[in-house]
N, C-alpha and C positions, 0 to 999 in steps of 0.2 A: 876590455876587449872580447869581442864574440868569439865561440869557438864552434868551428866544425869539425867533428869527427867522421873519419870514414873507415869503416870497417872491411878489410879485405884488400889486398894488394894484388889483385890480379889486374886484368885489362880494364874493367870497368871500375874498379876501386882507385887505380893509379889515375885513369883520367877525370875521376870524380873530384879526385884532390886536386888536380891540376886545374881543372873548370872552377873550381872552388876558389881557390887563390886567386885566379886571375879574374873572376869575377867581384871578389870580394877581399880585395888586398889587404885591407885593414883587420882581417879574422884571422885567429890563430887555426891553421888546419893542420889537423892530426891525423896520420895515414897509418893504422894498426894491421898488422900481418904477424901471423900466428908462426910463419916458417922463418927460417936463418935469413931468407933474401927474398926480395920481390918478384912476381911474376914467375913464380917454380911451375905453374900448369903451363903458362903459354910458352915458356921455353921448350916443351916437348910438343908444341903443336906443328902440323906441317911437316911431319918427319924431322922434326929439331930446326926447321927453315921458317915456320911461322908465316903462314898465310895469313897475312894482316889485314886485308879486304878485297874487294871486287871493284873492278874499275868500271862500274855500271850504276845507273839511274836509281833514286829512292823506290821507284815503283817496281825495277827489277828485283831489288833487294827483297822488297815486301814478297815477291812470287816464291823465294826461297825460305821464308817462314811460314812454313804449313799449317802452323798454329798460332792463332792470335795476331797475326802479321801485321793487321790495319793498326793495331794498338801501339805500333812503333812508328807509325807515319809521323808524328810531329817531332818525335826525337831524331829520326833521321834526315828530317828535312832542317833540323837546327843542326847537325853535324854530319853530313853525308858523306860517302865514300872519297869524294874530291877532296873534301876539308882533311878527312884523315891523312890523304897522301901529302896535302900541304903540310899538317902538322910535322911529320917525319922528315921532308924534305927541309924544313925549317929547323928542325932539330938535328942535323947533321946523319940523316939516316937514309941513303938513296934507296928506292924501291924500283923494282922491275916486274914487267907484265910477263905472264905464262899463260897457256892456254886455259879459255873459260874465263879471260879477264883476270885469272887470280892474280893478287900483286904479293909478291915476295921481298925482302930485303936483297938488295943486290949482293951482298956478302954471301949469301944464302945461310945465314945462322939467325936463330931467331934471338940470340944474345944481343945482336944489333938493335933490334926492337925495345928488348927492356931497356938497355944501355940509352936509348933516345929519350924513353919515359923517365928514367931514373936523372937523367941530364935536367931535364924541365923540371922535375919535382926539387931539385938541388938548388937550381937558379932562383926557383921561386920561395925557396926556404920553407918547403913544407915539412912539417916535423915529422919522423918516420919512425914507428916503434917497431922493431923487428923481435921475434921470438915473445909476443905479446897475444893474449887470448881474452877476448871478451867473455867474461863468467856470466853477467847478466846485464838486464836494462832496466831502469824503472823510470818511465815515462811521467809519472805522478811528480818527480822531483829532478826529470832530466839530467839523469846521471846514469854512467855505467860503471860496473865493476870489471877492471882490468888487471890480471894477475894479482888479485887482492887489494887492488887500490882504487879508491871512488873518483870518478873524474866526471866533472858537470860538463855538459855541452849546450849549445844554443840550437843546434842542428845535427842531426847523425844520418849518415847514408850507409846502409848495408849493402855491401859488396860481398858477401861471402861465397858467392857461386853456389853450386849445386852438389849432387852427389856422385859426382863422376870423378873417376881417378884420386881416390882418397888419399892416396899416399902425397898427393901433393897439397893436403890441406883441404881440399873439397869433399869433405866426409858427411855434408848436410846440416852441420851446426846452426846454420844461418834461420834455418826453418824453425827450430825451437826458440831461437830470438824473435823472429817475425811474429810466433804465436802469443809470445809475452807480451808484444805490443797489442795484440788484440786480432791480428791478422788470420785469416783463413788460407790453408795449404791444401792445393787441390791434390787429387791422386798422382804420384810420382812413380815415371815409369822411364827404364832406360831408353834413350833414342842415339841417333845417329851411331849403332851398334851393329857388329858383323851377325849373320845369320847362320844359323844351325842346320844342316841337312842330314838325313839317314839314307842318302842314296847310294847305293851300291858302288857306284865311280867314287865317291867320297871315302867309303869306309874303304876300300882297297887303295885308294890315292893315286888313282890312274891319271887323274888329271891335275893332281896337287901342284901348285906353284904355277900354272899358267896364268898370264895377266893379258888383258883386254885394252884395249882403246876406244872409248866411244862406242860401248854396245849399248842395247836397250834393253832394259829389265823392265817387264810389265808384272805387276802384281794383280793377279785375277781375284775376283770375287764372284761368285754363282757364274753367269755366263759371260760377265763383262769383264772389262780392263778398268780395275779401279785407279792404276796410276801407272803411268809409263815413264821412266826415267833414262834418259841417255847419259853416260859417262863411264869412267872406267872401272873396271871390275877383277877381281883376283879370286881363284879358285884355290880355296887351302885345304888343310887337314881336316877341318870342321865343318867347312860350307863356304860360305862367299864373304869376302871383304872388299874393300875399294869404295870409293864415293858412291857406285850405283846401288851397291849393298846396304851402305849405312843409310843413305836416304830412303831406301825402299823400306827399311826397317820400322819407321813412322807407320806405313801404311800396313805393313805386315802385321803390327801389332793390334791395328783396329779389325783386321780378318781374323786372326787366330782364335779369338773368342767364340766366332760363328762358325769358322771351319778349321779343322784340324786334321792333317797339316795344311797350311796355307800354299796355295799353289802359285808358281811364277812361271814365265816363258823369258828365255832369253833370245833377241835377235843380235848374231853377232855379226852381221853386215848391214846394219840399219840405212846406209846411202845406197845400198843395191838391191833392186827389186827382184821380185821372183821371177818376173819376165825375163828379165836380164840374164838371171840364172838358168831360166828354162834355154835361152837361145844358144847357150856357151857350147862349143862342139867339145870341148874337153873341160867339164865341168872342175875336176881335182886342180887341173892348172890353173884356172881362174880363181878358185878359192884361196889357194897357195899365193897368185900375185895378189890377193886382196887381203892377204894378212892372217889368214887362218893357219894356226900353227900344225905341222905337222902330226903332233902328236893328236891333236883335237880332230883331225880329218881322218887318222886312222882309226879313231873310236867311232867316228859318224861311219865310216865305212865298213866297221863289222857288224853295224846294227842295220845299216840302209841295204835294201834289196834291189832297188833302183832309184834312178835320177829323182824322182819325185820325193821318195822318203829321204833322200840325203838332203835335198833343198830344204823339208820341212824342218830337219834337225838343225841346219844352220840358221835358218829364219824364226823357229817357233820351239827352240829346244824347251823342253817341260822338266821342271824340277819341283820337289816339295820342301817346305821349310818348317821344321818343328816347333822351333823357337828362337829365340836372341841369345847371346853370351852373357846379357845381363848387365848390371850395373859395374861388375869388376872390368867390363871390355868396353863400355860406353863412353863416346866423348861428349854428349850432351845429355841433360835430364829433361823429361817431357813431363811438365807439371811444376808447381811451384807457388808462391804468393800470389793470392787471386787478384785479377787484374781489374776487378769490379771494385776492388778497394784502393786502387793507384789512379791518380790524376797522371793521364798520359801525356800531357803537355808540359808537367814539371816534375814528373816521378815521386811527388810527396804522396804520403798517406793520407787517405781521406778520412781516416781514423784520429790521425795526430800530424798536424802541420809540418812539426818539426823533425819527422821521420821520412825518409827517403828510400826506396829501393832501386836497385840497378842490376843489370846483366842478368844472368842465369839462374838468379835466384827467384825470378818473376816466372810466371807461367805464360811464356812462350817458347816456342822451338823453333830454332833457326839451323839450317843446315850448315855444316861445314863447307870449306871452300871460301871463306873468308866472310860469309854472311854471318856467322855466331859472333865473331870478333868485332865486326862492325856495327852490330847490335849492341854489343859490351860497350864499345868506346861511344856511341850516340847516345845512349841512356846514360853513361856516366857523365859524359858533357853536361847533359841537361841537367840532372841531379845538382852537378856543382853549380850550374848557371841559377837557379832557383834558391839553392840551399837554405838562403836568408830571408827571401822575398816574403812579405806578409807574416813573419814570425812574431809575435808578441814579445 
């Protein structure tokens, strides 16, 4: 009997094991996870609710993968956001849509997502090895050493995740295994990570705790806007968090080596034009009606000496960013196994066809908001589908 080993029990690994058994039913599929349970990191996503995908097209998903998104085109067409939704519906996990087309379990519990995946694994009789750690891999013999025991494989799929949230098991050990196979690891940077600012209003906590729905954060470089992102934002004790800041971190890190500090602007009312604000007879009243909080408005009024200056603060609020909060607070890793060495149609290694890579271990960078998990599921499903194809 052929044996397929999947290393890592996160979303990409669980889906890779499911797909492997579905496409190769006579194979022995083994899913290896170092933690005491599957999906430990997955249980924390979306504030414990798990934003499992986004109900959008493949082309739209790729727009939200700012680094190497086109590499995922085949995998996403193979297993798209609608396929993901059908999978969970078929496995007793109802989903619901929220803003920005984000899909969550109707239960509002990430546990429901993990349980649906677990049910499918159990139905397919995938062998699950918990508290198990792959110490080494020998591709010449097609063997791994797990907990001191040597195990042979016909195909192995690495789904070990990245360097983020190391307490969940994502400590980057998979990069060493990939290098042992002969693969190149690109530079690793924290991504989807909060931003640190030394502005006085941050230091004095003047605006701490204020949250905003669908503001536009623009990352500046030189005299140009490098990237404008419209999403939710939170002012914290250290700087900025929330989806707009997390997505902006990818572009901030491209600017920081050239300009320190990096500069951003925030438009707190992107749907209202400057002309509309200028025409208002009672600007303060209009701003409050449009959702500007009283504390923010009071802060603006302390600094603005006239109507034009107040509008400028609302529409082009300047801030400087000195750094990100690093890997300890990042949700995603920018960098990983070089995609030049992986077949995008199958996820197989171009160095060794018995080896595949899936999910965040690879060098693409997908935004949160359902896009990162969608990419994990798509690559996992594809790797499982092709795991034993053309293997000698």
